C-alpha positions in Angstrom: -61.4 -19.8 -89.2 -61.6 -17.0 -86.6 -61.5 -18.4 -83.1 -62.9 -16.4 -80.2 -62.6 -17.4 -76.6 -64.9 -15.8 -74.0 -66.6 -16.3 -70.6 -69.7 -14.7 -72.0 -71.5 -14.1 -75.3 -72.5 -10.6 -74.0 -68.9 -9.5 -74.5 -69.0 -10.2 -78.2 -70.7 -8.3 -81.0 -70.8 -10.1 -84.4 -72.7 -9.5 -87.6 -75.6 -11.7 -88.9 -74.9 -15.4 -88.9 -76.2 -18.9 -89.0 -75.0 -20.8 -86.0 -74.8 -24.2 -84.6 -74.4 -24.9 -80.8 -72.9 -28.0 -79.2 -69.8 -29.6 -77.7 -68.9 -31.5 -80.9 -66.4 -33.7 -79.2 -64.8 -35.8 -82.0 -66.8 -34.1 -84.7 -68.3 -37.4 -85.8 -70.7 -38.0 -88.7 -73.7 -36.8 -86.7 -72.0 -33.5 -85.9 -70.9 -33.2 -89.5 -74.5 -33.7 -90.7 -75.8 -30.9 -88.4 -72.9 -28.5 -89.3 -73.3 -29.0 -93.0 -76.9 -28.1 -92.8 -75.9 -24.9 -90.9 -73.3 -24.1 -93.5 -75.8 -24.4 -96.3 -78.2 -22.1 -94.5 -75.4 -19.6 -93.9 -74.7 -19.6 -97.6 -78.4 -19.1 -98.5 -78.7 -16.2 -96.1 -75.3 -14.7 -97.3 -74.3 -14.7 -93.6 -71.3 -15.9 -91.6 -71.3 -19.5 -90.4 -70.6 -19.7 -86.6 -70.1 -22.5 -84.2 -70.7 -22.0 -80.5 -69.0 -24.7 -78.5 -68.2 -25.2 -74.8 -65.0 -25.9 -72.9 -64.4 -27.7 -70.6 -67.0 -30.4 -71.1 -70.1 -29.6 -69.0 -69.8 -33.0 -67.3 -66.3 -32.1 -66.1 -67.8 -29.1 -64.3 -71.1 -30.4 -63.1 -70.1 -34.0 -62.4 -66.3 -33.9 -61.9 -66.3 -37.4 -60.3 -67.3 -38.9 -63.7 -64.3 -40.0 -65.8 -65.4 -38.7 -69.1 -62.5 -38.5 -71.6 -62.3 -36.5 -74.7 -62.3 -38.0 -78.2 -60.4 -34.9 -79.4 -58.6 -32.1 -77.6 -60.0 -28.6 -78.0 -57.2 -27.7 -80.4 -58.0 -30.8 -82.5 -61.7 -29.9 -82.4 -61.0 -26.5 -83.7 -58.8 -27.9 -86.5 -61.6 -30.2 -87.6 -64.1 -27.4 -87.6 -61.7 -25.3 -89.7 -61.6 -28.2 -92.1 -65.3 -27.9 -92.7 -64.8 -24.2 -93.6 -66.6 -22.7 -90.6 -66.1 -19.0 -90.6 -66.1 -18.3 -86.8 -65.9 -20.5 -83.7 -66.9 -19.0 -80.3 -65.5 -21.1 -77.4 -67.5 -20.4 -74.3 -65.9 -21.3 -71.1 -68.4 -23.6 -69.2 -68.7 -22.7 -65.5 -71.2 -23.5 -62.8 -72.3 -19.9 -63.0 -72.9 -20.3 -66.7 -75.0 -23.4 -66.0 -77.4 -21.4 -63.9 -78.1 -18.8 -66.7 -81.7 -18.4 -67.6 -82.1 -20.0 -71.0 -84.2 -17.0 -72.3 -81.2 -14.7 -71.6 -78.9 -17.1 -73.5 -81.1 -17.0 -76.6 -81.4 -13.2 -76.4 -77.6 -12.9 -76.4 -77.4 -15.2 -79.4 -79.6 -12.9 -81.4 -78.6 -9.5 -80.1 -74.8 -10.1 -79.7 -74.2 -12.7 -82.5 -76.8 -11.6 -84.9 -78.3 -15.1 -85.1 -80.6 -15.5 -88.1 -80.7 -19.3 -88.0 -79.9 -21.6 -85.1 -79.1 -25.3 -85.4 -78.9 -27.7 -82.4 -79.3 -31.4 -81.8 -82.9 -32.3 -81.1 -81.9 -33.4 -77.5 -79.9 -30.3 -76.7 -80.6 -28.9 -73.2 -79.1 -25.8 -71.6 -79.5 -23.2 -68.9 -80.7 -23.3 -65.3 -82.0 -26.7 -64.4 -81.5 -27.7 -68.0 -84.8 -26.0 -68.7 -83.8 -24.7 -72.2 -84.6 -27.0 -75.1 -85.6 -27.0 -78.8 -89.2 -26.2 -77.8 -88.1 -23.0 -76.1 -85.9 -22.0 -79.1 -89.0 -22.4 -81.3 -91.2 -20.4 -79.0 -88.8 -17.4 -79.1 -88.1 -17.7 -82.8 -91.0 -15.5 -83.7 -90.2 -12.9 -81.1 -86.6 -12.6 -82.0 -86.9 -13.2 -85.8 -84.6 -16.2 -86.3 -85.1 -19.6 -88.0 -84.9 -22.6 -85.7 -83.8 -26.1 -86.6 -83.6 -29.0 -84.1 -81.7 -31.7 -86.0 -82.5 -35.4 -85.3 -79.6 -37.6 -84.4 -78.0 -39.5 -87.3 -78.6 -43.2 -86.7 -77.4 -46.6 -87.9 -78.5 -50.2 -87.2 -77.1 -49.9 -83.6 -78.8 -46.6 -82.8 -77.8 -42.9 -82.7 -74.2 -41.9 -83.8 -72.8 -40.5 -80.6 -69.5 -39.6 -79.0 -70.4 -42.1 -76.2 -70.6 -45.0 -78.6 -67.3 -44.0 -80.3 -65.5 -43.7 -76.9 -66.6 -47.3 -76.2 -65.5 -48.6 -79.6 -62.1 -46.9 -79.4 -61.5 -48.2 -75.8 -62.4 -51.7 -77.0 -60.0 -51.4 -79.9 -62.7 -51.6 -82.6 -61.1 -49.0 -84.9 -63.1 -50.1 -87.9 -66.5 -49.4 -86.3 -65.2 -46.1 -84.8 -64.0 -45.1 -88.2 -67.5 -45.7 -89.6 -69.1 -43.4 -87.0 -66.4 -40.7 -87.2 -66.3 -40.7 -91.0 -62.5 -40.8 -90.8 -59.9 -42.9 -88.8 -59.7 -42.2 -85.1 -56.7 -39.9 -84.6 -54.7 -38.0 -82.0 -53.3 -34.5 -82.4 -50.0 -33.9 -80.5 -46.7 -32.3 -80.3 -43.4 -34.1 -80.9 -41.0 -34.0 -77.9 -37.6 -35.4 -77.3 -37.6 -39.0 -76.0 -35.0 -41.3 -74.4 -33.4 -42.1 -77.8 -33.8 -45.9 -77.3 -35.6 -46.3 -80.6 -32.7 -44.7 -82.4 -30.3 -47.0 -80.7 -32.3 -50.0 -81.9 -32.2 -48.6 -85.4 -35.8 -47.4 -85.5 -36.1 -43.8 -84.4 -39.5 -42.6 -83.2 -41.5 -39.4 -82.9 -42.7 -39.2 -79.3 -46.0 -37.4 -78.9 -47.5 -35.3 -76.1 -51.2 -35.2 -76.7 -52.9 -34.0 -73.5 -53.0 -30.2 -73.3 -52.4 -28.6 -69.9 -55.5 -28.6 -67.7 -57.4 -31.1 -69.9 -58.8 -34.4 -68.8 -57.3 -37.4 -70.4 -57.9 -38.6 -74.0 -59.7 -41.7 -75.0 -57.2 -44.1 -76.6 -57.2 -47.6 -78.0 -55.7 -50.5 -76.0 -52.0 -50.7 -75.5 -50.3 -52.2 -78.5 -48.6 -51.7 -81.9 -50.6 -50.1 -84.7 -50.3 -49.4 -88.4 -50.8 -45.6 -88.5 -50.6 -42.6 -90.8 -49.0 -39.4 -89.6 -49.9 -36.0 -91.0 -47.4 -33.2 -90.8 -47.7 -29.9 -92.6 -50.3 -31.3 -94.9 -48.3 -34.3 -96.0 -49.2 -37.9 -95.0 -46.6 -40.5 -94.0 -46.9 -44.2 -93.3 -45.8 -45.5 -89.9 -45.9 -48.0 -87.1 -46.8 -46.8 -83.6 -46.4 -48.2 -80.1 -48.9 -47.1 -77.5 -48.1 -48.2 -74.0 -45.7 -48.2 -71.1 -42.6 -49.9 -72.8 -42.4 -53.0 -70.5 -39.2 -54.2 -72.2 -37.3 -51.4 -70.5 -38.7 -52.0 -67.0 -39.0 -48.3 -66.4 -40.1 -47.0 -63.0 -42.6 -44.7 -64.6 -45.8 -46.2 -65.9 -46.5 -43.1 -68.1 -48.4 -43.9 -71.2 -46.4 -43.1 -74.3 -47.2 -42.8 -78.0 -44.2 -43.4 -80.2 -44.3 -43.4 -84.0 -41.7 -44.8 -86.3 -42.3 -42.9 -89.6 -41.4 -44.9 -92.7 -39.3 -43.3 -95.4 -38.9 -40.1 -93.4 -35.6 -38.3 -92.6 -35.8 -35.1 -90.6 -36.4 -33.5 -87.3 -39.9 -33.0 -85.8 -39.1 -31.8 -82.3 -41.7 -29.2 -81.4 -43.9 -29.8 -84.4 -47.6 -30.5 -84.3 -48.6 -33.8 -86.0 -51.8 -35.9 -86.3 -51.5 -39.7 -85.9 -54.3 -41.7 -87.5 -54.8 -45.2 -86.1 -55.5 -47.5 -89.0 -55.3 -51.1 -87.7 -54.0 -53.0 -84.8 -50.9 -55.2 -85.4 -50.4 -56.8 -82.0 -50.6 -56.2 -78.2 -47.8 -54.6 -76.3 -45.5 -57.1 -74.6 -42.1 -57.4 -73.0 -39.0 -58.8 -74.7 -36.0 -60.5 -73.1 -33.4 -58.3 -74.7 -33.0 -55.4 -77.2 -32.1 -57.8 -80.0 -35.4 -59.6 -79.8 -37.3 -56.3 -79.6 -35.5 -55.0 -82.7 -36.4 -58.2 -84.6 -40.0 -57.8 -83.6 -40.1 -54.1 -84.6 -38.8 -55.1 -88.1 -41.7 -57.6 -88.4 -44.2 -55.0 -87.2 -43.0 -52.5 -89.8 -43.4 -55.2 -92.5 -47.0 -55.8 -91.3 -47.7 -52.1 -91.2 -46.6 -51.7 -94.8 -48.9 -54.4 -95.9 -51.9 -53.0 -94.0 -51.2 -49.4 -95.3 
């Protein structure tokens, strides 16, 4: 997938395409439904498929006091889009200036600069100055500019629309099974392995320590502190593992920094600097402190046995 970053559509010139617009945080089942419709239309038109997404999240720019956390980093979002075989992704930097743009000008740029022949958005999509742009306006201008317009209704289940907000709530509450149903896959974190303190290795259970917040990004939604059965994906291969997410209370460290450490089963190698994805499958237990390293090592052994059964 070709990724283009820009402060303005007007700086880009692309060929004919079918495009979808949205934030697509987490790329859940509702997003996938919309994007697959766009991909089918692109194929029918023999045009490129293009996703226009925004970064940072508009809420972080317009309402910075709100603690809205990402389901997936931008890098993770792009990886998920590539997995759907999207041809091009245009990442538009969302600014206060961009928020005041007249919606008619935004639509004009989509057509003239990106060659939009079909446009897909969620039915509740709003954009532009005073949020005055909507599906109705897209449809009004479709005849003038010669594109097909599709406002896609939200995918729903018994509890209501499938949404990033619902998934954030479920992950925060530790309901990984329900989050998985809405995401269409296990909740996961994409991160880079860094060198840790080496305590896991001394206990006989070395871990991969992940950094998962990109510089300048707001925090990531994560499940409650605890031990989890996980799968780790590295270079296309999947490994079983047990992960601890928390502040390591047994070591009484001064720092309360949240850490994600994964003991990978049946793996021997070095992952420092490597990008990996950790899929949270099921909770094993809450995080707690142990009196001494021997007790902790015994518990880790039990946790690994449970993880093996769950996986």
